[in-house]
N, C-alpha and C positions, 0 to 999 in steps of 0.2 A: 356463680358464673365467673369465669376467668377470661382474661384478655391477653393478647400477645402484640407487641409493638411491631411496626412496619419494618421494611427492609433497607431503609436509608436513614441518615441522621435526622433526628427530629427532637424537639425539646420535650423533656419528660413532663413539664408542667402542662403542655398541650395535651399529651396523652391522658393525664389525670382528668383534665377538663372534659375531654370527650367521653371518657369512661363514666364520669360522674361517681355515684356511690354504688354502682352495680357490679363492680369487679375490680380486678387488680392486674398489673403488668407482671407476667410470669417469666418473660424472656424478651430480649431485644435482638433484632437482626438489622445491623447497620452495615451498608457497603460504602466505605469511605474511599474516595478517589476513583470511583467508577462512574463513567458518563451515564446520564439518564437516558441517552439515546439507545443504549444497549437494552435488549430485551431482558426480562427477569431470568431467563434460563442462561444468560451470559454473565450474570452477576453471582459471585460465590455465595454470599449470605442469602440473597433472594432465592437462589436455587435450593439452598438448605431449607428455607421456609416452605417452598413448594413441595419439596420431598417429604416434609413432615405431615402434609395434609392427609394422605391416605392412611396414616398410622392411627389405628383405633385407640391406641393408648395415649394419644396426645392430650395434654392438659389445658387446652384452650379451645374456644369455640368462636373466636372473632379475632380479626386483625385490625389494628389501629394504625392509620397512616397519618402521622403528625403533620406532614407538609407535602402536599401533592406534587409541587414542582420539583422536589428532590427525589420523588419515587417514580414518577411516570413522565412520559413524553407522548404527545399525540393521543392516539386511541389505545394505548397500552392497557389502561385500567379497564376499559370496556371489554377488551378481549380476554382479560384475566378473570373478570367477575364470574363468568360461567364455571370456571375451574373451581373457584372457592365455593360457589353455590352447590356444585355437585358433591362436595364433601361436607356440606352443612356448616360452612364457616362464613360468617358475615364480615364485611369490610365497612369500617367506619371512618368518616372524615370530619374534621372540625366544621367544614363548610356545610355539611348536611345535618349536623347536630344529631347524628345517629347513623344507623346502617344505611348503606347506599342501596337504592331501589331503582333498577333500570326500567321498571314499569312506570315510574313517576316521570312525567315529561319535564318537570322542573329539575330533577336530578340528572336526566340525560343532557339537558341544555347546560347545566352547571359543569358536567364532566367535559363536554365539548369546549367550553370556555376555558377551563383550567388546562386542558391539553394544548390548546392553541397558545395560551399564555406561556406555558412551559417551553414550547418550541420557539416562540418569539424570544424568550430570554436566552436560549441556547444560541440562536442566530446572532443576536446582538453581541453577546459575549465573544462569539467566534470572530465576528467582524472586527471588534476592537482589538482582540488579541493578534489577529493576522495583520492588521494595519500597523500595530506597534512592532511586530517582528520584522515586517518589511522595511520600516524606517530604521530599525537597529542594524539590519543587515546591509542596507544600502549606504546609510550615512556614517555609521560607526564601524562597519565591517565586523560586527560581533559574531562570534561562533555561537550558533543557537542550538547545538546539540546534534545528535545523530552519530552514526559511525564515521570515523575519520576515513577519508578516501585512501585507497591503497597507495603506499608510498609516503604517507604522513603518519604522525603520531600526535597525541594530545599532550600539551604541557601547560602548566599554570601560567596565567597572565596577570596576576595581581588580584587585589580585592574587588568584589562586586561593586559597581558604581552606585547602586541603590543601597542606602544606609541600612534599611530594614533587612535586606537580603544579606548584606555584609555582616550584620549582627547575628544572623543565623549561621554564619560560617561559610556561606557560599562564596566561591571565587570564580573569576573568569578563566577561560581556557582558550588556547589558540593552537594552531597547527604548526608543526615544524617537520622537516624531512626526516623520515625514518632511515637510518643508515643501512638497514638490512634490505629494504625494499625499494627505496627511491631510485637507486641506479637502474632497476628494471623498467621503471616508468620512463626515465630518460632514454633508455634503449628503445622502447616501443616507439616513441616519437621519432627518434633518429632513423629507425628502420622504415617507418611509415613515410617519412620525408624522402627517403632514398628510393621509394617506389615499391616497397614490399607490400604484399596483400595482408589483410587482417588474418587470414587463415595461416599464411606462412609464419607470421609473428607468433601466433598461438602454438603452432606446431613446434617451432624452435624452443619456446619456453617449456613445453611439455617434454621434449626430448632431452633437455638439459636438467629436468627435475626441479625447475624453479617453483617454489611454493606459490600457489594461487591465493587470492584474497580469502576464500573460504577456509584455507588451511592455515594461513597466517593468523586470522582472527576467528578461530573455531568457536569461541564462546558466543559471539554475536551472529555467527552463521550456522548455528546448530540445525537450522531448518534445511540447509543445503546438503544433499547427499553426495554431490559430485565434488571431487577434490582434484580437479585438473582445470587447465585453462580452456575456455571455450571462445568461439568467435564473438559471442555477445559480450563476454567479460572484457576482452581486449577493445572491442568497439566502444563500450561505455567509458573506458579509461581515456581513450583517444578523443572522446567528445566532451569530457568534463572540464569546464573552464577553471575549476579550482586550481589546476596545475599551473595556471598563469600567475598565481599569487593573490588572486582576488577571491573574496568570500562570495559564495553562491548560495542562495536560499530559494526554496519552492521549486526545485527540480522535479519533485514528486508530490502528488497530492493524495488525498484519501476520499474515496467515493463512499458516502454513507447511505446510499440508496439500496443497500443490500442487508441481509440479516447480519452479516459480519462486514466490518469496514474493509474495503478493497484498496490496496495501494496501486496507484497508476502514475505513469510519467506525464508531466505537464509539457505543453508545447514550449519551445525555447523562448517565444515571445512573452511568456508569463514568468520567466525566471527573474529573480532579483539579484543583481550583481553589484558588489560594492564599488563605490566610486574611486577607491584608493586601494593600493596593494596592502594586504594585511598579514601575509606570511610569505616566507621564501618561496620563489617560483621554481618549478622543475623544468619549465619550458617557457620560452619567450612568447609574447602575444603574437608576434609575426609568424613564428613557427607553428603556433597553435592554429591560427587561421589558415595557414598553408596546408596543414594536415587535414583540415575539414574539406578543403577544395579537392583533395585527391579522391573524394567519393564520387566524382563525376564519372559517367560511363567511360570505360576504356575503349580506345580506338583499335581497330584491327590493323594488321600489318600494312594495308594499303591506305591507311588514313581515314577510312570510313567508320562510322559508328553503327554497330549492329543493332537492328531493331527487331522486336518480337511483337506480333499482333495480339497474342494472348498472355502477355506477361502478367503474372500474379493471379490469373484466372483459372489455371489448370491444377487440379488436385489428383493425387495418386489414388487409384482404386484399391491398392493393397494396404497402405498405411494411413491414408487420409491426409497426408501432409501436402502443402502447396508445392508444386514442382518448380524447380529452378529453370530459368531460361538458359539454354545451352546450345552452342553452335555444334552441329553434328554433320560431318561430311560436307562442309561448305554450304550448309543451309541451316536456317533456324529450327530449333527443336526444344524439347523440354526434358528435364532429367529429375529423377527422384532417387536419392541414395538412402531412403528409409531411416533418416536420423543420423547417418554417418557423416562426419565432417573430416576435412583434410588436416585438422589439428591433432587427430589421433589415428593410429593405425587401425585397419579394419580387422574385426574379429572373425573367427571361422564360422560362427553361427549367424552372422548377418546376411540377409538376402542380397542377391545381386542387384545392382543399380538398374533402374528402368528408364529407357529412352523412348521418346515419341517424337517423330518428325512433325513439324508444324503444318506442312502441306497436306499430309495425310489426315491430320486432325481437323483441318479446315474443310477438307472434302467430306469427312464424316459428319461434321456439324451442318454442312450445306444439305447433305442428304436427309439428315434428321429434320431439318427445317422444312424441306420439301414434303416429306411425309406428313408432317403436322398440318401443313396447309391443305393437303389433299383430304385429310380427315374432316376438315371444317366444311 
């Protein structure tokens, strides 16, 4: 009888103790540096182990998990056991002193306890790590990794303050203006403060052939297919407090409630901003605050603010996009340009823009509501 080790780091002595004198370790599958919250199909070595199960020529008939908390989280093992059983491969744990049996109430209770303990350990470690990072960003203004914002580049800032990390050769880094791209950031704020729209700023950059962030740092933006300025790109730069010279952390978070972690923006109230200036600013704090206030609704020529009863609620039946509020012939209406923006010229194959008057849309909704009441 032969045995194969589990998919995450475990002590070899533990494996030998679980095996006893009934077999030997023929191979080891360790996933170093991979979060246990990921499923086994998202871990390279664990995936290789699962792929070997259907192979009739495999030289093992059991898998030894030396340390549950490093291999599983939550109910992962409960969901994987049927896969191993279908291929005639047993799973063994030190806690069960032999093969795991889901039909045994004691084994099921043990797996639930170990899964909860693993999740608890992850949450406690995450809480401690985030608390330390928040303190380092706010009090020390430390750069905590990630892509440098457009207009900046990374330079060394001396040895790491932790002696252990310094002994490993790690060094601190900080931001400094990039001579090639920082002038364009200054220009964006200048044009915005002068009253230019985000679309006109993006259009001007595209017409002049100014490299966008995805083109300047292609290695870190390999997932982005577009290589031109968009409204969202310009808007994100104008809303980034890092250009005031202060370090900012936690602008984005990770949602782990999916099969794959999802990156999402955090509300501004959850951002951590350093108490002191940590790198050269590209815009003053007063100008930055002023640039944010320009987001207020623009007034019409007579000084009134145009309002729309269905703003954000109307979707295009052609492409499914949310329609923009748009003033049409001196009355409120809605427009869809099917993904076209004024930051780039329109191509010949793009469909024509769709316009709908608000009064006609409200009349249609009223009629539909009346029909629905009559059917009741």
